[in-house]
MOPAC internal coordinates of N, CA, C and O (Angstrom, degrees):
PM7 1SCF
backbone

  N    0.0000 0     0.00 0     0.00 0    0    0    0
  C    1.4850 1     0.00 0     0.00 0    1    0    0
  C    1.5108 1   106.51 1     0.00 0    2    1    0
  O    1.2310 1   122.59 1   -43.50 1    3    2    1
  N    1.4059 1   112.64 1   136.50 1    3    2    1
  C    1.5464 1   116.55 1   179.51 1    5    3    2
  C    1.5926 1   105.40 1  -108.79 1    6    5    3
  O    1.2310 1   124.49 1   -22.21 1    7    6    5
  N    1.3339 1   108.98 1   157.79 1    7    6    5
  C    1.3040 1   120.69 1   175.83 1    9    7    6
  C    1.5243 1   113.83 1  -108.56 1   10    9    7
  O    1.2310 1   117.47 1   -58.63 1   11   10    9
  N    1.3577 1   122.43 1   121.37 1   11   10    9
  C    1.4318 1   123.28 1   178.23 1   13   11   10
  C    1.5390 1   105.39 1  -108.89 1   14   13   11
  O    1.2310 1   117.27 1   -44.31 1   15   14   13
  N    1.2198 1   122.80 1   135.69 1   15   14   13
  C    1.4134 1   127.63 1   176.94 1   17   15   14
  C    1.5976 1   111.41 1  -112.37 1   18   17   15
  O    1.2310 1   122.70 1   -48.45 1   19   18   17
  N    1.2628 1   112.43 1   131.55 1   19   18   17
  C    1.4711 1   118.97 1   177.75 1   21   19   18
  C    1.5383 1   104.25 1  -117.05 1   22   21   19
  O    1.2310 1   119.01 1   -61.27 1   23   22   21
  N    1.2597 1   119.50 1   118.73 1   23   22   21
  C    1.5212 1   132.34 1   176.56 1   25   23   22
  C    1.4907 1   104.18 1  -100.53 1   26   25   23
  O    1.2310 1   123.48 1   -48.72 1   27   26   25
  N    1.3384 1   110.93 1   131.28 1   27   26   25
  C    1.4043 1   120.70 1   179.89 1   29   27   26
  C    1.5577 1   110.50 1  -123.88 1   30   29   27
  O    1.2310 1   118.39 1   -56.07 1   31   30   29
  N    1.2942 1   120.68 1   123.93 1   31   30   29
  C    1.3981 1   125.89 1  -174.60 1   33   31   30
  C    1.5215 1   110.53 1  -132.37 1   34   33   31
  O    1.2310 1   121.46 1   -38.97 1   35   34   33
  N    1.4037 1   114.82 1   141.03 1   35   34   33
  C    1.4591 1   115.11 1   171.47 1   37   35   34
  C    1.6080 1   112.14 1   -59.05 1   38   37   35
  O    1.2310 1   120.57 1   -34.56 1   39   38   37
  N    1.2559 1   116.52 1   145.44 1   39   38   37
  C    1.3928 1   117.26 1   175.97 1   41   39   38
  C    1.5547 1   112.68 1   -66.05 1   42   41   39
  O    1.2310 1   122.67 1   -31.34 1   43   42   41
  N    1.2968 1   112.50 1   148.66 1   43   42   41
  C    1.5468 1   117.02 1  -170.43 1   45   43   42
  C    1.5798 1   111.02 1   -55.95 1   46   45   43
  O    1.2310 1   118.81 1   152.43 1   47   46   45
  N    1.3839 1   119.87 1   -27.57 1   47   46   45
  C    1.4135 1   119.09 1  -175.67 1   49   47   46
  C    1.5170 1   113.76 1   -84.34 1   50   49   47
  O    1.2310 1   120.77 1   175.51 1   51   50   49
  N    1.4661 1   116.13 1    -4.49 1   51   50   49
  C    1.4318 1   119.54 1  -177.52 1   53   51   50
  C    1.5713 1   108.91 1   -97.88 1   54   53   51
  O    1.2310 1   122.76 1   -52.69 1   55   54   53
  N    1.2832 1   112.31 1   127.31 1   55   54   53
  C    1.4715 1   117.98 1   171.68 1   57   55   54
  C    1.5520 1   115.64 1   -49.83 1   58   57   55
  O    1.2310 1   120.66 1   -37.85 1   59   58   57
  N    1.3564 1   116.35 1   142.15 1   59   58   57
  C    1.4584 1   121.94 1  -177.90 1   61   59   58
  C    1.5754 1   108.13 1  -127.83 1   62   61   59
  O    1.2310 1   121.27 1   -94.79 1   63   62   61
  N    1.3107 1   115.17 1    85.21 1   63   62   61
  C    1.4008 1   117.75 1  -176.22 1   65   63   62
  C    1.5383 1   112.10 1   -63.59 1   66   65   63
  O    1.2310 1   120.01 1   140.03 1   67   66   65
  N    1.3053 1   117.59 1   -39.97 1   67   66   65
  C    1.4665 1   122.64 1   176.88 1   69   67   66
  C    1.6061 1   110.98 1   -58.01 1   70   69   67
  O    1.2310 1   119.92 1   133.72 1   71   70   69
  N    1.3043 1   117.75 1   -46.28 1   71   70   69
  C    1.2684 1   126.09 1   172.97 1   73   71   70
  C    1.5044 1   118.33 1   -54.51 1   74   73   71
  O    1.2310 1   123.83 1   131.03 1   75   74   73
  N    1.3201 1   110.27 1   -48.97 1   75   74   73
  C    1.5441 1   122.94 1   175.14 1   77   75   74
  C    1.5617 1   106.24 1   -57.74 1   78   77   75
  O    1.2310 1   117.88 1   128.64 1   79   78   77
  N    1.3049 1   121.63 1   -51.36 1   79   78   77
  C    1.4748 1   125.79 1   178.38 1   81   79   78
  C    1.4716 1   109.01 1   -51.70 1   82   81   79
  O    1.2310 1   120.57 1   129.71 1   83   82   81
  N    1.2907 1   116.52 1   -50.29 1   83   82   81
  C    1.5363 1   117.63 1  -172.57 1   85   83   82
  C    1.5138 1   105.94 1   -65.46 1   86   85   83
  O    1.2310 1   120.29 1   136.58 1   87   86   85
  N    1.3895 1   117.05 1   -43.42 1   87   86   85
  C    1.5585 1   123.12 1   180.00 1   89   87   86
  C    1.5525 1   109.11 1   -52.23 1   90   89   87
  O    1.2310 1   119.94 1   127.65 1   91   90   89
  N    1.3457 1   117.71 1   -52.35 1   91   90   89
  C    1.4046 1   125.05 1  -176.29 1   93   91   90
  C    1.6273 1   108.99 1   -59.50 1   94   93   91
  O    1.2310 1   123.37 1   132.23 1   95   94   93
  N    1.2983 1   111.14 1   -47.77 1   95   94   93
  C    1.5180 1   120.09 1  -174.70 1   97   95   94
  C    1.5282 1   105.34 1   -63.88 1   98   97   95
  O    1.2310 1   117.84 1   134.67 1   99   98   97
  N    1.2763 1   121.72 1   -45.33 1   99   98   97
  C    1.4735 1   127.10 1   176.53 1  101   99   98
  C    1.4533 1   112.48 1   -55.72 1  102  101   99
  O    1.2310 1   118.13 1   133.88 1  103  102  101
  N    1.3722 1   121.16 1   -46.12 1  103  102  101
  C    1.3753 1   122.94 1   176.12 1  105  103  102
  C    1.5561 1   112.20 1   -67.00 1  106  105  103
  O    1.2310 1   119.70 1   143.01 1  107  106  105
  N    1.3446 1   118.18 1   -36.99 1  107  106  105
  C    1.4854 1   119.46 1   175.08 1  109  107  106
  C    1.5458 1   110.92 1   -60.29 1  110  109  107
  O    1.2310 1   120.92 1   147.90 1  111  110  109
  N    1.3604 1   115.84 1   -32.10 1  111  110  109
  C    1.4781 1   120.64 1  -173.15 1  113  111  110
  C    1.4944 1   111.01 1   -85.80 1  114  113  111
  O    1.2310 1   120.82 1  -179.44 1  115  114  113
  N    1.3923 1   116.03 1     0.56 1  115  114  113
  C    1.4067 1   119.50 1   178.26 1  117  115  114
  C    1.4977 1   113.71 1    99.88 1  118  117  115
  O    1.2310 1   117.09 1  -179.01 1  119  118  117
  N    1.2666 1   123.13 1     0.99 1  119  118  117
  C    1.4222 1   124.97 1   175.51 1  121  119  118
  C    1.4576 1   111.76 1   -84.72 1  122  121  119
  O    1.2310 1   118.01 1  -110.61 1  123  122  121
  N    1.2564 1   121.39 1    69.39 1  123  122  121
  C    1.4625 1   130.75 1  -170.53 1  125  123  122
  C    1.4465 1   113.81 1   -71.20 1  126  125  123
  O    1.2310 1   121.02 1   157.87 1  127  126  125
  N    1.4772 1   115.66 1   -22.13 1  127  126  125
  C    1.4093 1   118.51 1  -175.74 1  129  127  126
  C    1.6072 1   112.74 1   -80.14 1  130  129  127
  O    1.2310 1   122.72 1   175.75 1  131  130  129
  N    1.3027 1   112.38 1    -4.25 1  131  130  129
  C    1.5302 1   115.02 1  -177.34 1  133  131  130
  C    1.5372 1   106.16 1   -83.76 1  134  133  131
  O    1.2310 1   123.64 1   -63.85 1  135  134  133
  N    1.3158 1   110.63 1   116.15 1  135  134  133
  C    1.5980 1   117.93 1  -176.25 1  137  135  134
  C    1.6000 1   111.18 1   -86.80 1  138  137  135
  O    1.2310 1   121.27 1   148.71 1  139  138  137
  N    1.2367 1   115.18 1   -31.29 1  139  138  137
  C    1.3856 1   116.85 1  -174.14 1  141  139  138
  C    1.4861 1   112.21 1  -165.69 1  142  141  139
  O    1.2310 1   119.56 1   -30.96 1  143  142  141
  N    1.4254 1   118.45 1   149.04 1  143  142  141
  C    1.5086 1   122.01 1  -175.60 1  145  143  142
  C    1.5094 1   102.83 1  -133.98 1  146  145  143
  O    1.2310 1   119.22 1   -47.24 1  147  146  145
  N    1.3639 1   119.09 1   132.76 1  147  146  145
  C    1.3465 1   128.06 1   167.77 1  149  147  146
  C    1.4645 1   111.05 1  -120.11 1  150  149  147
  O    1.2310 1   119.61 1   -52.18 1  151  150  149
  N    1.3234 1   118.35 1   127.82 1  151  150  149
  C    1.4936 1   122.80 1  -178.05 1  153  151  150
  C    1.6089 1   109.62 1   -91.32 1  154  153  151
  O    1.2310 1   121.34 1   -40.48 1  155  154  153
  N    1.3294 1   115.04 1   139.52 1  155  154  153
  C    1.4048 1   117.74 1   177.14 1  157  155  154
  C    1.5586 1   111.95 1  -144.99 1  158  157  155
  O    1.2310 1   122.79 1    13.56 1  159  158  157
  N    1.3221 1   112.26 1  -166.44 1  159  158  157
  C    1.5857 1   117.23 1  -176.53 1  161  159  158
  C    1.5450 1   101.45 1  -131.67 1  162  161  159
  O    1.2310 1   122.94 1   -26.65 1  163  162  161
  N    1.3976 1   111.97 1   153.35 1  163  162  161
  C    1.3998 1   114.87 1  -179.41 1  165  163  162
  C    1.6802 1    99.28 1  -138.93 1  166  165  163
  O    1.2310 1   124.06 1   -47.69 1  167  166  165
  N    1.3688 1   109.81 1   132.31 1  167  166  165
  C    1.4173 1   115.50 1   179.21 1  169  167  166
  C    1.5978 1   107.63 1  -116.46 1  170  169  167
  O    1.2310 1   119.73 1   -44.89 1  171  170  169
  N    1.2814 1   118.11 1   135.11 1  171  170  169
  C    1.4792 1   116.47 1   177.07 1  173  171  170
  C    1.6092 1   104.79 1  -114.78 1  174  173  171
  O    1.2310 1   124.16 1   -55.84 1  175  174  173
  N    1.3080 1   109.62 1   124.16 1  175  174  173
  C    1.5231 1   113.39 1   178.93 1  177  175  174
  C    1.5222 1   109.00 1  -111.72 1  178  177  175
  O    1.2310 1   119.56 1   -48.64 1  179  178  177
  N    1.3611 1   118.44 1   131.36 1  179  178  177
  C    1.4616 1   120.03 1   170.55 1  181  179  178
  C    1.4752 1   108.37 1   -96.69 1  182  181  179
  O    1.2310 1   123.86 1   -52.17 1  183  182  181
  N    1.3735 1   110.20 1   127.83 1  183  182  181
  C    1.4745 1   123.98 1  -171.60 1  185  183  182
  C    1.4695 1   108.05 1  -105.19 1  186  185  183
  O    1.2310 1   116.25 1   -50.90 1  187  186  185
  N    1.3933 1   124.74 1   129.10 1  187  186  185
  C    1.3332 1   129.59 1   169.37 1  189  187  186
  C    1.5505 1   107.85 1   -84.12 1  190  189  187
  O    1.2310 1   120.87 1   -53.79 1  191  190  189
  N    1.2245 1   115.94 1   126.21 1  191  190  189
  C    1.5651 1   121.57 1   175.32 1  193  191  190
  C    1.5605 1   103.20 1    93.48 1  194  193  191
  O    1.2310 1   123.91 1     5.45 1  195  194  193
  N    1.3566 1   110.11 1  -174.55 1  195  194  193
  C    1.4776 1   121.59 1  -175.69 1  197  195  194
  C    1.5704 1   108.65 1   -70.68 1  198  197  195
  O    1.2310 1   122.13 1   -28.60 1  199  198  197
  N    1.3030 1   113.53 1   151.40 1  199  198  197
  C    1.4318 1   125.02 1   176.53 1  201  199  198
  C    1.5209 1   104.29 1   -99.84 1  202  201  199
  O    1.2310 1   120.19 1   -96.73 1  203  202  201
  N    1.3334 1   117.24 1    83.27 1  203  202  201
  C    1.3225 1   119.38 1   175.61 1  205  203  202
  C    1.4765 1   116.88 1  -100.38 1  206  205  203
  O    1.2310 1   117.78 1     5.79 1  207  206  205
  N    1.2764 1   121.83 1  -174.21 1  207  206  205
  C    1.4716 1   122.11 1  -179.43 1  209  207  206
  C    1.7003 1   115.24 1   -53.97 1  210  209  207
  O    1.2310 1   124.88 1   141.15 1  211  210  209
  N    1.4743 1   108.24 1   -38.85 1  211  210  209
  C    1.4603 1   109.11 1   176.92 1  213  211  210
  C    1.5466 1   114.44 1   -70.86 1  214  213  211
  O    1.2310 1   119.87 1   146.06 1  215  214  213
  N    1.3123 1   117.85 1   -33.94 1  215  214  213
  C    1.3961 1   117.42 1   179.18 1  217  215  214
  C    1.5904 1   109.72 1   -71.49 1  218  217  215
  O    1.2310 1   120.92 1   142.13 1  219  218  217
  N    1.3223 1   115.85 1   -37.87 1  219  218  217
  C    1.5711 1   118.69 1   176.03 1  221  219  218
  C    1.5044 1   113.45 1   -62.01 1  222  221  219
  O    1.2310 1   122.62 1   146.09 1  223  222  221
  N    1.3797 1   112.59 1   -33.91 1  223  222  221
  C    1.4647 1   118.91 1  -174.88 1  225  223  222
  C    1.5785 1   102.11 1   -73.65 1  226  225  223
  O    1.2310 1   120.97 1   134.64 1  227  226  225
  N    1.2448 1   115.75 1   -45.36 1  227  226  225
  C    1.5210 1   117.26 1   175.30 1  229  227  226
  C    1.5374 1   119.49 1   -52.80 1  230  229  227
  O    1.2310 1   124.10 1   133.00 1  231  230  229
  N    1.3935 1   109.74 1   -47.00 1  231  230  229
  C    1.4228 1   119.46 1   176.68 1  233  231  230
  C    1.5383 1   109.25 1   -64.17 1  234  233  231
  O    1.2310 1   119.79 1   137.64 1  235  234  233
  N    1.2452 1   118.01 1   -42.36 1  235  234  233
  C    1.5027 1   122.55 1   177.14 1  237  235  234
  C    1.5754 1   109.68 1   -58.86 1  238  237  235
  O    1.2310 1   119.68 1   137.69 1  239  238  237
  N    1.2652 1   118.21 1   -42.31 1  239  238  237
  C    1.4961 1   124.01 1   179.53 1  241  239  238
  C    1.5687 1   104.20 1   -67.02 1  242  241  239
  O    1.2310 1   118.00 1   136.22 1  243  242  241
  N    1.3904 1   121.41 1   -43.78 1  243  242  241
  C    1.4379 1   118.71 1   178.09 1  245  243  242
  C    1.5319 1   109.56 1   -59.41 1  246  245  243
  O    1.2310 1   119.84 1   129.35 1  247  246  245
  N    1.3323 1   117.91 1   -50.65 1  247  246  245
  C    1.4660 1   119.88 1  -177.48 1  249  247  246
  C    1.4613 1   111.87 1   -52.33 1  250  249  247
  O    1.2310 1   120.66 1   132.21 1  251  250  249
  N    1.3941 1   116.35 1   -47.79 1  251  250  249
  C    1.4144 1   124.14 1  -177.40 1  253  251  250
  C    1.5609 1   112.64 1   -60.26 1  254  253  251
  O    1.2310 1   121.09 1   137.64 1  255  254  253
  N    1.3092 1   115.52 1   -42.36 1  255  254  253
  C    1.4828 1   118.38 1  -175.52 1  257  255  254
  C    1.4991 1   118.15 1   -90.50 1  258  257  255
  O    1.2310 1   121.57 1   153.78 1  259  258  257
  N    1.3884 1   114.59 1   -26.22 1  259  258  257
  C    1.5025 1   120.96 1  -175.54 1  261  259  258
  C    1.4771 1   114.17 1  -116.47 1  262  261  259
  O    1.2310 1   121.31 1   131.28 1  263  262  261
  N    1.3452 1   115.10 1   -48.72 1  263  262  261
  C    1.5456 1   117.40 1  -163.91 1  265  263  262
  C    1.5172 1   111.39 1   -83.64 1  266  265  263
  O    1.2310 1   120.46 1   150.33 1  267  266  265
  N    1.2995 1   116.73 1   -29.67 1  267  266  265
  C    1.4999 1   122.82 1  -177.76 1  269  267  266
  C    1.4440 1   112.83 1  -120.93 1  270  269  267
  O    1.2310 1   120.99 1   -35.69 1  271  270  269
  N    1.2950 1   115.72 1   144.31 1  271  270  269
  C    1.4630 1   125.95 1   167.45 1  273  271  270
  C    1.5849 1   104.28 1   -88.29 1  274  273  271
  O    1.2310 1   120.21 1   -81.93 1  275  274  273
  N    1.2949 1   117.20 1    98.07 1  275  274  273
  C    1.4089 1   115.74 1  -172.90 1  277  275  274
  C    1.5358 1   116.35 1   -76.50 1  278  277  275
  O    1.2310 1   120.43 1   178.62 1  279  278  277
  N    1.3408 1   116.79 1    -1.38 1  279  278  277
  C    1.4019 1   118.99 1   169.01 1  281  279  278
  C    1.5182 1   114.34 1   -72.51 1  282  281  279
  O    1.2310 1   121.91 1   147.47 1  283  282  281
  N    1.3045 1   113.96 1   -32.53 1  283  282  281
  C    1.5948 1   115.66 1  -177.98 1  285  283  282
  C    1.5324 1   104.09 1  -126.89 1  286  285  283
  O    1.2310 1   116.41 1   175.96 1  287  286  285
  N    1.2580 1   124.42 1    -4.04 1  287  286  285
  C    1.5041 1   117.53 1  -179.01 1  289  287  286
  C    1.5998 1   108.00 1  -124.28 1  290  289  287
  O    1.2310 1   124.08 1   -24.87 1  291  290  289
  N    1.3787 1   109.77 1   155.13 1  291  290  289
  C    1.4833 1   120.54 1   170.64 1  293  291  290
  C    1.5152 1   105.71 1  -116.69 1  294  293  291
  O    1.2310 1   121.18 1   -20.98 1  295  294  293
  N    1.3157 1   115.35 1   159.02 1  295  294  293
  C    1.4022 1   122.79 1  -177.90 1  297  295  294
  C    1.5198 1   111.91 1  -144.21 1  298  297  295
  O    1.2310 1   123.34 1   -27.88 1  299  298  297
  N    1.3309 1   111.19 1   152.12 1  299  298  297
  C    1.4888 1   117.45 1   173.80 1  301  299  298
  C    1.6259 1   104.78 1  -126.56 1  302  301  299
  O    1.2310 1   123.64 1   -25.70 1  303  302  301
  N    1.2500 1   110.63 1   154.30 1  303  302  301
  C    1.4849 1   121.87 1   175.67 1  305  303  302
  C    1.5098 1   110.88 1  -124.98 1  306  305  303
  O    1.2310 1   119.37 1   -51.17 1  307  306  305
  N    1.3684 1   118.80 1   128.83 1  307  306  305
  C    1.4701 1   121.25 1   179.37 1  309  307  306
  C    1.5350 1   109.54 1  -145.39 1  310  309  307
  O    1.2310 1   123.17 1   -20.57 1  311  310  309
  N    1.3065 1   111.53 1   159.43 1  311  310  309
  C    1.4305 1   115.11 1   179.32 1  313  311  310
  C    1.5261 1   104.24 1  -102.37 1  314  313  311
  O    1.2310 1   117.97 1   -46.55 1  315  314  313
  N    1.3221 1   121.47 1   133.45 1  315  314  313
  C    1.4233 1   124.62 1  -175.19 1  317  315  314
  C    1.5101 1   108.40 1  -107.76 1  318  317  315
  O    1.2310 1   117.47 1   -39.47 1  319  318  317
  N    1.4324 1   122.43 1   140.53 1  319  318  317
  C    1.3628 1   121.01 1   174.54 1  321  319  318
  C    1.5919 1   108.80 1   -71.24 1  322  321  319
  O    1.2310 1   122.33 1   -37.12 1  323  322  321
  N    1.3275 1   113.15 1   142.88 1  323  322  321
  C    1.4014 1   117.63 1   173.10 1  325  323  322
  C    1.5098 1   114.34 1   -77.72 1  326  325  323
  O    1.2310 1   120.10 1   180.00 1  327  326  325

């Protein structure tokens, strides 16, 4: 069984209030070297069978239609070693 990871992040031009809140809290806690924080989502998909081009295309379609709001979010799909 293979694991495919889909990372979803807000597009760079979209404001990220949760990321800003974490950034300010980190500074207050003494982590002054943190310059910026962006919050996102990670989906781990266990895939039966080989992860070939057809499987990746199917997962890309799933991410585009269900996992990410492509108006405000970008996503990446990658196969992760177990």
